[in-house]
VOLUMMI-914393 format. One record per residue: y, z, x of N, C-alpha, C, CB in turn; residue in three letters. Coordinates in steps of 0.1 Angstrom, whole numbers, plus 2048, in hexadecimal, padded with zeros to 3 digits. Last residue first. Glycine has a CB too. Example, Ala and Ser with C-alpha at 12.3 -4.5 7.8 and 13.67 -1.06 7.14 Angstrom:
BEGIN
7EA8478807F584788980084F8817FA83988DSer;7C784E8847D384E87B7DF84E8847D385A871Ala;
END
This chain:
BEGIN
9FFA53C29A05A59C1EA0BA4FC14A10A63C23Leu;9E1A51C3A9ECA48C359F2A4FC289E7A3AC32Lys;9D6A63C559D8A63C479E3A5AC439D9A72C41Val;9C0A68C709CBA61C6B9CBA61C5B9CCA53C70Asn;9B6A88C7E9B3A7CC769C0A76C719AAA80C69Val;9A7A9EC949B3A97C909AEA8BC889BBA93C9DLys;999AC0C99998AB1C969A6AACC9398EAAFC8ATyr;988ADBCA8995AD4CA5992AC5CA399FAD7CB0Lys;972AF3C9A974AE8CA2981AE1C9E968ADECA3Lys;96DB07C87970B0BC94973B00C9E966B13C9AGly;968AF9C6F95DB00C75960B03C84950AF8C74Asp;984AE6C76979AE7C6D96DAEEC74974AD9C67Arg;9A7AE1C7799BAE8C7D990AEAC7299FAF7C82Ile;9BCAC5C7E9B6ACFC759AAAD6C7D9B2ACAC68Tyr;9D8AAFC7C9CFAB7C859C9AC2C7C9D7ABDC91Gly;9DEA8FC729DCA9CC6E9D3AA4C779D7A9DC5FVal;9F6A77C769EAA7CC7D9E9A8BC799EBA7BC8CGlu;A00A5EC5EA02A6AC669F5A6EC6CA07A75C5CIle;A12A42C54A05A46C59A07A53C629FDA3BC61Leu;A29A46C38A25A43C46A16A47C49A2EA4AC4FLys;A30A4EC1FA2FA40C21A2AA3CC2FA3CA39C1EGly;A40A6BC2BA3BA64C20A3BA55C22A44A67C13Lys;A48A7DC3FA41A71C43A3BA69C37A35A76C4BAsn;A56A91C32A5DA8AC3CA56A7DC40A5EA92C49Lys;A42A9BC21A4EA95C1BA55A8CC26A58A9FC16Arg;A31AA6C35A2CA9CC2CA38A94C25A23AA1C21Ile;A41ABAC40A3CAAFC48A38AA3C40A31AB3C51Ala;A45ACBC2AA51AC4C31A4CAB8C39A58ACEC3ASer;A2BAD4C26A33ACDC1BA3EAC5C21A38AD7C11Ile;A26AE1C3EA1EAD6C3AA25ACDC30A10ADAC35Leu;A39AF6C3DA39AECC48A32ADFC45A33AF3C55Asp;A32B04C27A3FAFDC27A3FAF3C32A4AB07C28Glu;A19B10C2EA1AB05C25A26AFDC25A17B0BC17Pro;A1BB15C53A1BB1AC45A1CB0EC3BA27B24C43Lys;A18B07C6AA15B16C6AA15B1CC5CA1FB1DC72Asn;A13AEAC7AA13AF0C6DA0FAFEC6DA09AE8C63Val;A27AD6C90A1DAE1C8EA1EAE6C80A1FAECC98Phe;A2BAB3C92A30AC0C8CA25ACAC8AA37ABDC7EAsp;A23A9BC99A28AA3CA4A2DAB1C9FA33A9CCABGlu;A0BA98C81A10A90C8CA15A9AC97A1CA87C86Thr;A07AB8C76A0AAABC70A11AA2C7BA11AACC63Ile;9F0AD3C7C9FBACAC809FBABDC789FAAC7C8FSer;9DCAE2C709E5AE8C7A9F0AE0C7E9DCAECC86Thr;9C8AEAC559D1AE0C5A9DBAE7C639D9AD8C4FIle;9A8AF2C529B5AF8C559BDAEEC5C9B3B05C5ESer;991AEDC36997AE9C439A4AF0C45999AD9C43Asp;98BAF5C1D989AFFC2798DAFAC3597BB04C27Asn;983AD4C12987AE2C0E983AEBC1A980AE6C01Arg;98BAB9C29982AC1C20988ACFC1D975AC2C26Leu;995A98C30999AA6C30990AADC259A8AA8C2DIle;990A7DC30985A86C33988A94C3497FA82C40Gly;9A1A6AC279A1A6CC35996A76C399AFA72C3AAla;99EA6DC0B99AA60C12998A62C219A4A55C0EIle;9AAA86C0899CA84C05996A78C0C998A84BF6Glu;9C5A7FC0E9BEA8AC159AFA88C149C2A98C10Ala;9CBA6BBFB9CBA68C099C3A72C119D9A66C0EPro;9B5A71BDE9C1A72BE59C0A6EBF49C6A81BE5Ser;99DA72BD09A4A65BD29B1A65BD99A6A60BC4Gly;9A1A94BC7999A88BC79A1A7BBC798FA88BBBLys;9B1AABBDB9B2AA3BCF9AAA96BD09C0AA0BCBIle;9A3AC7BE89A7ABABEB9A6AB1BDF99FAB4BF7Val;9AAAEABED9A5ADFBE49ABAD2BE99A8AE2BD5Ala;9B2AFAC019AAB00BF79A4AF6BED9B2B0BBEFIle;9B8AFAC239B7AF1C189ADAF8C0E9B1AE3C1CVal;9CEB10C349C0B0DC309C0B04C239B9B1AC2DGln;9E4B09C4F9E2B0CC419D4B08C3D9EDB05C38Val;9EFB16C6F9E9B0DC669E8B12C589DBB0AC6BGly;9E8B33C849F0B27C809E8B1EC779F3B1FC8DAsn;9E9B54C8A9E2B4AC829EBB3EC7F9DCB51C76Ile;9F8B66C979EFB5EC9F9E8B53C989E5B67CA6Leu;A05B74C84A0DB6BC8CA05B62C94A17B73C94Glu;9F3B86C789F7B7AC719FEB70C799FFB7EC65Pro;9DBB98C869E9B93C8A9ECB86C849E9B92C9AAsp;9C7BA3C759CABA8C829D8BA5C869C0BA3C8CGlu;9C3B95C5E9C7BA4C5D9CBBA9C6A9BABABC57Asp;9D1B76C589C9B7EC619CDB8CC609CAB79C70Ser;9D2B57C459D5B65C489CCB6CC519D6B6DC3ALys;9E0B38C3E9D6B40C449DAB4EC479D0B38C51Leu;9EFB2EC1F9F1B33C2D9E5B3BC329FDB3CC2DLys;9DEB13C0D9E4B21C0E9E6B24C1D9DBB2BC07Ile;9DEAF4BFA9DCAFCC069E3B0AC059E0AF5C12Phe;9D2AD6BEE9D8AE2BEB9D5AECBF69D3AE8BDDHis;9D9AB3BF49D2ABFBF89D9ACCBF39CEAC0C07Ala;9E7A9ABF49DBA9DBEC9D3AA9BF09D3A91BEBGly;9FDA88BFB9F3A8DC059E6A90BFE9F8A99C0EPhe;A09A7FBE4A0CA79BF1A01A7CBFBA1AA7DBF6Thr;9F7A7BBC49FDA83BD0A00A7BBDC9F3A8EBD3Pro;A01A70BA59FAA6DBB1A00A74BBD9F9A5DBB3Lys;A0BA8EB91A0CA80B95A03A7DBA1A1BA7BB97Pro;9F5AA6B829FFAA2B8B9FFA93B8D9FDAA9B99Leu;9F1AB7B649ECAACB6C9F7AA7B759E6AA1B63Lys;9F0ADAB619F8ACEB619F2AC3B69A07AD1B65Val;9E1AF5B4E9E1AEBB599EAADFB569D4AE7B5DTrp;9D8B16B499DFB0BB449E3B02B509ECB0FB3CTyr;9BDB2BB3F9C5B26B4A9CBB19B459BDB24B57Thr;9B4B49B2F9B7B3BB2E9C0B37B399BEB38B20Ala;99DB62B259A6B5DB2F9A8B4EB2B9A0B5EB3DAsn;991B81B17995B73B1599FB6EB1F99BB71B06Ile;978B96B10982B93B1B985B84B1A97CB97B29Glu;973BA5AF0971B9AAFA97CB9AB04971B8CAF2Tyr;961BBCADC96DBB8AE4969BADAEE972BC5AEBLys;957BC6ABB954BBEAC7961BBAACF94BBB2AC4Val;95EBD1AA4960BD9AAF95DBD2ABC959BE6AAFAsn;955BC2A8F963BC1A92967BCAA9E96BBC7A86Lys;93BBAEA8C93EBBBA9294DBBBA97934BBFA9EAsp;930B9EA7093AB9EA7B93DBACA80947B97A76Val;921B9DA5A91AB9EA67923B9DA73910B92A68Leu;930B9BA44929BA7A46923BA9A5391FBA8A3BAsp;939B81A46943B8BA4993CB99A4B94DB8DA3EAsp;924B72A3C927B72A4A930B7DA4E92DB65A4EAsp;913B87A2391AB7BA2791EB7CA36927B79A1FAsn;8F7B91A108FFB93A1C906B86A208F6B98A28Ile;8E6B9F9F78F0B959F98F8B99A058F9B939EDGlu;8C3BA49F78D0BAA9FA8DAB9F9FD8CFBB5A06Ile;8A6BA99E68B0B9F9EA8BDBA69EB8B1B939E0Glu;886BB49EB894BB99E889EBAE9EE896BC79EFThr;866BAF9DC870BAC9E687EBB19E1871B9D9E7Leu;853BB29C9852BBB9D485DBB99DF844BBA9DAAsn;86ABA79B185CBAA9B385BBB59BE854B9E9B7Gly;887BAA9BC880B9F9B7871BA19BA885B919BDIle;8A5BBC9B8896BBE9BA88FBB29B4891BCB9B4Glu;8C3BB89C98BBBB49BE8ACBB69C28BDBA59BBLys;8E2BC59D18D4BC59D48CCBC19C88D0BD39D9Val;8FDBCC9D18F9BBE9D38EBBBC9D7902BB99DFGln;90ABE49CC900BDF9C28FEBD09C4906BE29B4Asn;918BEE9E191FBE59D8916BDF9CD925BDA9E0Ala;905BFD9EE910C049E8917BFB9DE919C099F2Lys;8F5BE79F78EFBF19EE8FABF89E68E6BFB9F5Arg;907BDCA0A902BD49FE8FDBDD9F38F8BCAA02Ala;909BEFA1D915BEBA16911BE4A0991EBE2A1ELys;8EFBEFA278F5BFCA21901BF8A188F8C06A2BGlu;8EEBD5A318E5BD9A268EABE6A1F8D7BDCA2CArg;901BD7A45903BCEA3A8FBBD1A2E901BBFA3EAla;8F5BE8A57901BEDA50904BE4A4490DBECA5ALys;8E0BD8A5E8DDBE5A588E9BEAA508D8BEFA62Lys;8EEBC3A6B8E6BC0A5F8E3BCDA578D8BB9A62Ile;8F8BD1A80902BCBA768FABC8A69909BBFA7CMet;8E1BD7A8E8E9BE2A898F3BDDA7E8F1BE8A94Thr;8D9BBDA958D0BC5A8C8D8BD1A868C4BCBA94Ser;8EDBB6AA68ECBAFA998E3BB7A908E6BA1A9BArg;901BC9AB98F3BC8AB58F3BC2AA78ECBD6AB5Ser;915BC6AD5914BC4AC7906BC2AC391EBB8AC3Ser;927BD4AF191ABD1AEA91CBCFADB90FBDBAEDAsp;942BC5B0293BBD0AFD92FBCBAF4944BDAAF4Asn;94DBADB0B94DBB8B14947BC5B0F95BBBBB19Ile;949B8AB0B947B97B03946BA2B0D93BB96AF9Gln;960B74B16954B7BB1A954B88B12954B7EB29Arg;96EB53B1996DB60B11960B66B1596DB5DB02Asp;987B3CB2397BB44B2697AB50B1D97CB48B35Tyr;995B1BB23994B28B1D986B2FB20995B27B0DVal;9ADB06B3099FB0AB3199FB18B2C99AB0AB40Leu;9C2AECB289C0AFAB289B1AFDB289C7B01B1BVal;9D8AD2B339CAAD7B319CAAE6B319C1AD2B3CMet;9F3ACDB349EAAC2B329DCAC6B2E9EAAB9B3EAsp;A0DAE0B23A02ADFB2D9F9AD3B2A9F9AECB2CSer;A24AE8B15A22ADAB1AA18ADAB26A2FAD4B1ELys;A26AFFB08A2BAFFB15A29AF2B1CA24B0AB1DIle;A1AAF7AEFA27AFDAEFA2EAFCAFDA27B0BAEALeu;A00AF1AF7A09AE6AF2A18AEBAF2A05AE2AE3Lys;9F7B0AAFD9F7B00B07A00AF4B039E9AFBB09Ala;9F8B17AE4A01B1BAEEA02B11AF99FDB29AF4His;9E3B08AD79F1B09AD19FBB0CADC9F1B12AC5Glu;9CEB0EAE79D2B00AE69E1B00AE19C9AF8ADELeu;9CCB29AE09CEB25AEE9D4B17AEF9C1B27AF7Ala;9C5B27AC69D2B2DAC99D6B2AAD89D1B3CAC7Leu;9ACB1CAC69B7B14AC29C5B19AC59B5B11AB3Asn;99BB30ACC9A0B28AD89ABB1FAD3995B20ADEPro;99FB4FABB99EB41ABA9A3B39AC69A4B3CAADSer;990B6BAC999CB65AC599AB56AC59A8B69ACEThr;97FB8AAC597EB7BAC798AB74AC1970B76AC2Asn;994BA6ACE98AB9FAC598AB90AC998DBA1AB6Pro;99CBABAF199EBADAE3993BA7ADB9ABBA8ADEGly;9B0BA6B0E9A4BABB089A6BAFAF999FBB8B10Thr;9BEB8BB209BFB96B189B1B9AB139C8B93B0CPhe;9D2B72B309C6B7BB319C8B87B289C4B80B40Ser;9DCB52B399DDB5DB2F9D0B65B309DEB57B20Ser;9EFB42B539E3B46B4C9E6B51B429D9B4BB57His;9FDB23B619FDB31B5E9F0B35B57A09B36B56Gly;9FBB0AB6DA08B0EB68A08B1DB66A0AB08B5AMet;9EBAFAB899EBB05B7F9F9B09B7B9E4B11B85Leu;9E5AD7B899EAAE3B8F9ECAEEB849F8AE0B97Asp;9CCABDB8F9D4AC6B869DAAD1B8E9CBACBB7BTyr;9BBAACB9D9C9AA9B9C9D1AB1B939CAA9BB98Gly;9A1AB4BA19A3AA9B979B2AA7B9499CAADB8AAsn;9A4ACABB199EABEBB79A0AB2BAE98FAC0BB9Glu;9ADADDB9E9B6AD8BA99B1ACBBAF9B7AE3BB4Leu;996ADFB8F9A3ADAB899ACAD5B939A9AE5B80Met;984AEABA1982ADDB9B98EAD7B95977ADEB91Lys;990B03BA698FAF9BB198DAEBBAB984AFDBBAIle;98EB0EB8C99BB0DB9299BB02B9D9A0B1AB98Asn;972B10B8997AB07B81988B04B8797BB0CB73Asp;96CB24B9B967B16B9D96FB0CB96958B15B99Thr;979B39B8E97CB35B9C978B27B9F976B3FBA6Lys;96CB39B7497AB37B7697EB32B84982B43B72Gln;954B26B66956B31B70963B2FB7694AB32B7BGlu;95CB18B4D94EB1CB5194FB28B5A947B10B58Trp;971B13B3096EB14B3E960B1AB41978B1EB44Gly;974AFBB1796EB08B1B96BB09B29962B0BB12Arg;993AEAB12984AEAB16980AF8B19982AE1B22Met;9ABAD5B049A6AE2B06997AE2B099A9AEBAF9Ile;9C8AC1B0C9BAAC2B099B6AD1B0B9B2AB9B13Lys;9E6AB2B009DFABDB059D1ABFB019E7ACAB01Thr;9F5A99B069EAA9AAFD9E2AA5B029E2A8DAFBAsp;A19A9CB0AA0BA9DB0FA01A9FB04A0AAA8B19Pro;A33A8CB09A2BA92AFEA1DA92B03A2DA89AF1Asn;A3CA87B23A46A8CB19A3EA92B0DA4EA80B14Glu;A2AA92B40A2BA89B34A35A8FB2AA1DA87B2ELeu;A28AA5B52A31A9BB56A32A90B4AA2CA94B62Phe;A27AC7B46A21ABAB47A2CAAFB4AA1BAB6B39Ser;A3AADEB5BA32ADBB4FA2DACCB50A3AADCB42His;A50AF5B68A45AEDB6BA3CAEAB5EA3CAF3B76Phe;A64B07B62A66AFAB5EA5BAF0B61A73AF4B64Gly;A5FB1AB80A65B1AB72A68B0BB6EA72B22B72Lys;A40B16B91A4FB16B91A54B14B82A55B0BB9APro;A25B2AB85A2AB1EB8BA39B1FB8AA25B11B83Ser;A19B3CB75A15B3CB83A19B2FB8AA05B3DB84Gln;A20B52B5AA23B45B61A1FB47B70A32B42B60Ile;A0BB5FB42A12B62B4EA14B55B56A0AB6CB57Gln;A06B69B20A08B5EB2AA10B62B36A0EB52B23Tyr;A02B79B0B9FDB7EB189FEB73B229EFB82B16Asn;A0DB6CAF5A12B79AF8A0EB7DB06A0DB83AEELys;9FDB54AF4A0CB53AF7A11B61AFCA13B4EAEBGlu;9E5B60AED9E6B57AF99F5B56AFD9E0B49AF7Phe;9EAB6CAD59E7B74AE09E8B6DAED9D9B7BADFAla;A01B67ABD9F8B5FAC69F6B67AD39FEB51AC9Asn;A02B77A9FA06B77AAD9FCB70AB5A08B86AB2Glu;9F6B76A87A03B70A88A07B6EA96A0DB78A80Asp;9D3B6DA8D9DEB76A899EBB6FA8A9DEB82A91Gly;9B0B6BA8B9BDB64A8A9C8B6DA869BCB57A81Leu;991B6FA9899DB76A949A9B6DA959A0B82A9DThr;976B5EA8A97EB60A9698CB66A91981B53A9EIle;962B58A77969B65A76971B68A83960B70A73Asn;94BB47A8D950B4AA80958B57A80945B4BA76Ser;954B34AA894FB41AA4954B44A97952B4CAAFVal;94FB19ABD953B1DAB094CB2AAAC950B12AA5Phe;959B06AD7952B12AD4958B18AC7952B1CADFPhe;960AEEAE195FAEEAD2957AFBACE958AE1ACDLeu;968AE3AFD96CAEFAF596CAECAE7979AF4AFALeu;94DAD7B10958AD4B0795BAE0AFE955AC7AFFSer;947AE8B2E942AE5B2094DAE2B17939AF1B1BIle;949ADBB4F94EAE3B44947ADFB3795DAE1B42Phe;943ACAB62943AD8B66947AE1B5A94CADAB72Tyr;946AB1B5A938AB5B5A938AC4B5D930AAEB64Thr;960AABB5E95CAAFB5194EAB4B5095EAA3B47Leu;962AA1B77966AAFB75961AB4B68975AB1B76Tyr;947A8CB80954A8EB79956A9DB77954A87B6CSer;937A8CB9F937A8FB91945A91B8C92EA9BB8ELys;93CA72BB793DA80BB393DA81BA4949A86BB9Gln;925A5ABC1931A5DBB9931A6BBB5932A53BADMet;
END
């Protein structure tokens, strides 16, 4: 049995004290749509989930394999920002799932912040001499480096209905002569779909559906729609060899 998609992620409960909260939602401000206009959850009131992403390219494939499609993304650089704002925006656009990524892009020295906090405490007379010991009052705010910057990303996803075929694909390209390249490349196969059951794999190149040649994604989409509910013969190339397999749509 394949591992659940959830094993590839850490539940998003990453909590950082003194996270920046402002009136403006940076996730909303920096959101870019990557889907047709009006594309959102198929549920009237989706129970939007939030998780921390692991490695974005790998996560994207895993999401596609688990029956999700990408709505759009938010990307920006700035102070650490509450992931709750990403969830807030995800709910606003009716996303089923949002994955959040953050990466510190400059250095922060805790020892330097402690030294600065000591100097600040001395100036504020927050120092007590107890025998040979010196007690200095320092709170969490004193240890926050406000100059630390993060690269923050979020991807927003919609859970798709049960697929007719169950593969995501792109047009094959050639730098030498694009016209000589036929077929579309499979970039992800949805788990439990007719395509997966038939043995279609990621990186296979689909070249035909029954009697129809496939030269671009639109050809494959049209052939699948035309043959919905039927048994089709899929021609594809894997590792340079040609194969054919029957798929029940």
